[in-house]
C-alpha positions as CSV (number, residue, x, y, z in Angstrom):
1,X,-3.6,-20.5,14.3
2,X,-5.8,-20.8,17.4
3,X,-8.3,-23.4,18.4
4,X,-11.0,-20.9,17.3
5,X,-9.6,-20.6,13.7
6,X,-12.2,-21.0,10.9
7,X,-11.2,-22.7,7.7
8,X,-12.8,-21.4,4.5
9,X,-12.4,-21.8,0.8
10,X,-10.5,-18.9,-0.8
11,X,-12.9,-17.4,-3.3
12,X,-11.7,-14.5,-5.4
13,X,-14.5,-12.3,-6.8
14,X,-14.2,-9.9,-9.8
15,X,-15.4,-6.7,-8.2
16,X,-16.2,-5.4,-11.7
17,X,-14.7,-1.9,-11.3
18,X,-12.8,-0.5,-14.4
19,X,-9.2,0.5,-13.7
20,X,-7.8,3.5,-15.5
21,X,-4.1,3.2,-16.3
22,X,-2.6,6.6,-15.6
23,X,0.4,7.6,-17.7
24,X,3.5,8.8,-15.8
25,X,5.6,11.3,-17.5
26,X,8.7,11.0,-15.4
27,X,12.2,11.9,-16.6
28,X,13.7,9.0,-14.6
29,X,12.4,5.5,-14.4
30,X,11.9,2.4,-16.6
31,X,8.7,1.5,-14.8
32,X,6.3,3.4,-12.5
33,X,3.9,1.8,-10.0
34,X,2.6,1.5,-6.4
35,X,1.0,5.0,-6.1
36,X,0.3,6.6,-2.8
37,X,-2.6,9.0,-2.3
38,X,-3.2,11.7,0.3
39,X,-5.5,14.7,0.4
40,X,-4.6,17.9,2.2
41,X,-7.1,20.0,4.2
42,X,-7.8,22.2,1.1
43,X,-8.8,19.1,-0.9
44,X,-5.7,18.9,-3.1
45,X,-4.9,15.3,-3.9
46,X,-1.3,14.3,-3.9
47,X,0.0,11.2,-5.6
48,X,3.4,9.5,-5.1
49,X,4.8,7.1,-7.7
50,X,7.6,4.6,-7.2
51,X,9.9,4.8,-10.3
52,X,12.6,2.2,-10.8
53,X,15.6,1.6,-13.0
54,X,17.9,-1.4,-13.3
55,X,21.1,-0.6,-11.5
56,X,23.8,-3.2,-10.7
57,X,26.4,-0.5,-9.8
58,X,28.1,-0.7,-6.4
59,X,27.2,1.8,-3.8
60,X,29.2,1.9,-0.6
61,X,30.9,-1.2,-2.0
62,X,27.8,-3.3,-2.4
63,X,25.2,-4.0,-5.0
64,X,21.4,-3.7,-4.5
65,X,20.1,-7.2,-3.6
66,X,17.7,-7.2,-6.5
67,X,19.6,-4.9,-8.9
68,X,17.5,-1.8,-9.1
69,X,17.3,1.8,-7.9
70,X,14.2,3.7,-6.7
71,X,13.1,7.3,-7.4
72,X,10.3,9.1,-5.6
73,X,8.0,11.2,-7.8
74,X,5.1,13.3,-6.4
75,X,2.4,15.2,-8.3
76,X,-1.2,16.3,-8.1
77,X,-3.9,14.0,-9.3
78,X,-6.7,15.6,-11.3
79,X,-9.7,13.6,-10.3
80,X,-11.8,14.7,-13.3
81,X,-9.2,13.9,-16.0
82,X,-7.4,11.2,-14.0
83,X,-4.1,12.8,-15.1
84,X,-1.1,13.6,-12.9
85,X,-0.2,17.2,-13.0
86,X,3.0,18.9,-11.8
87,X,5.0,15.6,-11.4
88,X,8.3,16.2,-9.6
89,X,11.3,14.1,-8.7
90,X,11.6,14.4,-4.9
91,X,15.1,14.3,-3.6
92,X,16.6,14.0,-0.1
93,X,17.4,17.3,1.5
94,X,20.6,15.6,2.8
95,X,22.5,12.4,2.1
96,X,20.6,10.2,4.6
97,X,21.9,6.8,5.7
98,X,20.1,4.0,3.9
99,X,18.7,6.1,1.0
100,X,21.5,5.2,-1.5
101,X,19.0,3.3,-3.6
102,X,16.1,5.6,-2.8
103,X,13.0,5.0,-0.8
104,X,10.5,2.4,-2.2
105,X,6.7,1.9,-1.9
106,X,6.0,5.2,-0.2
107,X,2.5,5.4,1.4
108,X,1.3,9.0,1.8
109,X,-0.5,10.5,4.8
110,X,-1.2,14.0,6.1
111,X,-0.2,15.5,9.4
112,X,-0.3,19.0,10.8
113,X,3.2,19.8,9.5
114,X,2.4,18.6,6.0
115,X,2.7,15.6,3.6
116,X,4.3,12.5,5.2
117,X,5.4,9.3,3.6
118,X,6.6,5.9,4.9
119,X,8.6,3.5,2.8
120,X,11.5,1.0,2.7
121,X,15.2,2.0,2.9
122,X,18.2,-0.3,2.8
123,X,21.0,0.7,5.2
124,X,24.2,-1.3,5.0
125,X,25.5,-2.3,8.4
126,X,28.6,-4.4,8.9
127,X,28.4,-5.3,5.3
128,X,24.8,-6.6,5.6
129,X,21.5,-5.4,4.1
130,X,19.1,-4.2,6.8
131,X,15.9,-3.3,5.0
132,X,13.5,-1.3,7.2
133,X,11.0,1.5,7.2
134,X,11.7,5.2,7.3
135,X,9.3,8.1,7.6
136,X,9.8,11.3,5.6
137,X,8.3,14.8,5.4
138,X,7.8,15.8,1.8
139,X,8.1,19.4,0.7
140,X,6.4,19.3,-2.7
141,X,7.1,22.9,-3.5
142,X,10.9,22.6,-3.1
143,X,11.1,19.0,-4.4
144,X,12.8,17.6,-1.4
145,X,12.1,15.4,1.6
146,X,13.5,15.3,5.1
147,X,14.0,12.2,7.2
148,X,11.8,12.2,10.2
149,X,12.5,8.8,11.7
150,X,14.2,5.5,10.8
151,X,11.7,3.1,12.3
152,X,14.2,0.2,12.5
153,X,13.3,-3.5,12.6
154,X,11.1,-4.3,15.6
155,X,10.8,-7.9,14.5
156,X,14.4,-8.3,13.5
157,X,13.5,-8.9,9.9
158,X,12.6,-7.0,6.7
159,X,8.9,-6.0,6.5
160,X,6.8,-3.1,5.2
161,X,3.4,-3.9,6.7
162,X,2.9,-0.7,8.7
163,X,-0.2,1.4,7.6
164,X,-0.7,4.9,9.0
165,X,-4.1,6.6,9.4
166,X,-4.8,9.3,6.8
167,X,-4.9,11.9,9.6
168,X,-3.2,11.7,13.1
169,X,-4.8,9.3,15.6
170,X,-4.0,9.5,19.3
171,X,-4.4,5.8,19.9
172,X,-1.8,4.4,17.4
173,X,0.8,5.6,14.9
174,X,0.4,2.6,12.5
175,X,-1.6,-0.5,12.1
176,X,0.8,-3.5,11.8
177,X,-1.5,-6.4,11.5
178,X,-5.1,-7.5,12.2
179,X,-4.1,-7.9,15.9
180,X,-1.2,-5.4,16.4
181,X,-0.7,-1.7,16.4
182,X,2.4,0.4,16.6
183,X,2.6,3.3,19.1
184,X,5.8,5.3,19.8
185,X,7.9,2.6,18.1
186,X,6.4,-0.2,20.2
187,X,4.4,-3.0,18.6
188,X,1.4,-3.8,20.8
189,X,-0.9,-6.8,20.6
190,X,-0.9,-10.5,19.9
191,X,1.5,-12.1,17.3
192,X,0.0,-12.4,13.9
193,X,0.9,-14.8,11.0
194,X,0.3,-11.9,8.6
195,X,-1.9,-14.0,6.3
196,X,-3.5,-10.6,5.5
197,X,-0.9,-7.9,4.7
198,X,-1.5,-4.2,4.9
199,X,-1.5,-2.2,1.7
200,X,-3.1,1.2,1.9
201,X,-3.2,3.8,4.7
202,X,-6.5,3.9,6.8
203,X,-9.1,6.5,6.0
204,X,-12.0,7.5,8.2
205,X,-15.1,5.3,7.8
206,X,-18.2,5.0,10.1
207,X,-16.8,5.1,13.7
208,X,-13.3,4.1,12.7
209,X,-11.3,3.4,9.5
210,X,-11.3,1.4,6.3
211,X,-8.2,0.2,4.4
212,X,-7.4,-2.3,1.6
213,X,-5.0,-5.1,2.3
214,X,-4.2,-8.3,0.5
215,X,-3.4,-11.9,0.7
216,X,-0.9,-13.7,-1.4
217,X,-2.4,-16.8,-3.0
218,X,-2.0,-19.3,-5.8
219,X,-4.7,-20.0,-8.5
220,X,-4.1,-22.5,-11.2
221,X,-0.6,-22.8,-9.8
222,X,0.2,-19.1,-10.4
223,X,0.9,-16.6,-7.7
224,X,-1.4,-13.6,-7.4
225,X,-2.8,-11.0,-4.9
226,X,-6.3,-11.1,-3.5
227,X,-7.5,-7.7,-2.3
228,X,-9.6,-7.4,0.9
229,X,-11.2,-4.3,2.5
230,X,-10.6,-4.1,6.3
231,X,-12.6,-2.2,8.9
232,X,-10.9,-1.0,12.1
233,X,-12.3,0.7,15.1
234,X,-10.8,4.0,16.4
235,X,-8.3,2.1,18.6
236,X,-6.9,0.1,15.7
237,X,-8.8,-3.2,16.3
238,X,-9.9,-5.1,13.2
239,X,-13.7,-5.5,13.4
240,X,-14.7,-6.5,9.9
241,X,-13.6,-7.5,6.5
242,X,-15.0,-7.7,3.0
243,X,-14.9,-10.6,0.5
244,X,-11.6,-11.2,-1.4
245,X,-11.7,-9.5,-4.8
246,X,-9.6,-8.6,-7.8
247,X,-9.6,-5.9,-10.5
248,X,-8.7,-8.1,-13.4
249,X,-5.8,-5.9,-14.6
250,X,-2.8,-7.8,-13.3
251,X,-3.6,-11.2,-14.8
252,X,-1.5,-12.3,-17.8
253,X,-1.2,-15.8,-19.2
254,X,2.0,-17.6,-18.3
255,X,3.0,-14.9,-15.9
256,X,4.1,-16.7,-12.7
257,X,3.7,-13.7,-10.4
258,X,0.7,-11.5,-11.0
259,X,0.3,-8.3,-8.9
260,X,-2.6,-5.9,-8.4
261,X,-1.3,-4.1,-5.3
262,X,-3.5,-1.5,-3.6
263,X,-1.1,1.2,-2.2
264,X,-3.2,4.4,-2.0
265,X,-6.6,5.1,-0.7
266,X,-8.8,8.3,-0.3
267,X,-12.5,9.1,-0.6
268,X,-13.6,10.3,-4.0
269,X,-14.1,14.1,-4.1
270,X,-17.6,14.8,-2.7
271,X,-18.4,11.2,-2.0
272,X,-16.9,10.7,1.4
273,X,-18.2,7.4,2.9
274,X,-19.6,6.3,-0.4
275,X,-16.9,5.8,-3.0
276,X,-13.3,4.9,-2.6
277,X,-10.5,6.1,-4.9
278,X,-7.8,3.4,-5.0
279,X,-4.3,3.7,-6.2
280,X,-3.0,0.4,-7.7
281,X,0.4,-0.9,-8.7
282,X,-0.2,-3.1,-11.7
283,X,2.3,-5.9,-12.4
284,X,5.1,-3.8,-10.8
285,X,5.0,-1.8,-14.1
286,X,2.0,0.6,-14.2
287,X,-0.1,3.0,-12.2
288,X,-3.8,2.3,-12.0
289,X,-6.6,4.3,-10.4
290,X,-10.0,2.7,-9.6
291,X,-13.2,3.9,-8.1
292,X,-15.1,1.5,-5.8
293,X,-18.6,2.0,-4.4
294,X,-18.6,0.9,-0.8
295,X,-21.9,-0.9,-1.6
296,X,-19.8,-3.5,-3.6
297,X,-18.0,-4.5,-0.4
298,X,-19.8,-7.3,1.4
299,X,-18.6,-7.0,5.0
300,X,-18.7,-9.6,7.8
301,X,-17.3,-9.5,11.3
302,X,-13.7,-10.4,11.7
303,X,-12.7,-13.8,13.1
304,X,-9.5,-15.8,13.2
305,X,-9.8,-17.4,9.7
306,X,-7.5,-19.3,7.4
307,X,-8.4,-19.5,3.7
308,X,-7.2,-22.3,1.3
309,X,-8.0,-23.9,-2.0
310,X,-8.1,-20.6,-3.8
311,X,-10.2,-20.2,-6.9
312,X,-12.0,-17.6,-9.0
313,X,-15.7,-17.3,-8.4
314,X,-16.8,-18.9,-11.7
315,X,-20.0,-20.6,-10.5
316,X,-22.9,-20.3,-13.0
317,X,-25.0,-18.6,-10.4
318,X,-22.5,-16.0,-9.4
319,X,-23.6,-12.3,-9.4
320,X,-21.0,-9.8,-10.7
321,X,-20.9,-6.9,-8.2
């Protein structure tokens, strides 16, 4: 926190956009969530799904720290029916180091050589877990992926905050935080407390990009995620942000951790710059898709801000947007 930090009440607004729960017909997986989205140059919309099973079996002599195993599924999202077509289990082309429990929370993005993804792997080194990010190239037709790069642990700890741009940008490879970019493996910019975490990749908007991140907060003593739209310039500098909002799909009474996690983002077909198509992980159990008109996002210029005293916007004069 700097001497110029603003302190504001944390108000969470219902953005009033219906979320459609999309069925996932995968042969493997007890739960399916955190969808990634990416559109190829022809307009085809790919969707990735994180599928999990409980697995306490040893691999390389150790057990997964949380007792589960991940599987990557990729299909084509039909935007008219909101159904996933041609869903495939995507396997590693080789036995890559660190992929013994799969790759989790894959964000999709497009490059000249095809469909890319970045997600978390768990290499075991000297008997210790070393969670970090790996980038893969997905061959949907063959149902395989190839490891492009193990991005390591630049901060010396586990994190998965890196967000790529939907299409290649010469100024940065990933956005790491509101004040930092990643270029050629180097994190550039001032340290950030990561009060706002990245969620989706960045897609072109105005003269730069838009993405949806989140803050982790507590309301009525229960942990939840507050979504926030972020505007970046072409160089990866955060220049604006929306109000905090929620989709009202993750909340369940007596649930201590409530998740609505935006993990995929594209423009709706034929509505570039007007309507966002958002992929949501709901309660770490379900895949949700939501359409948001940009007009619902109330942007203000970015400043060094800390939010506290979180609450829902339940004032009698509130206007649902």
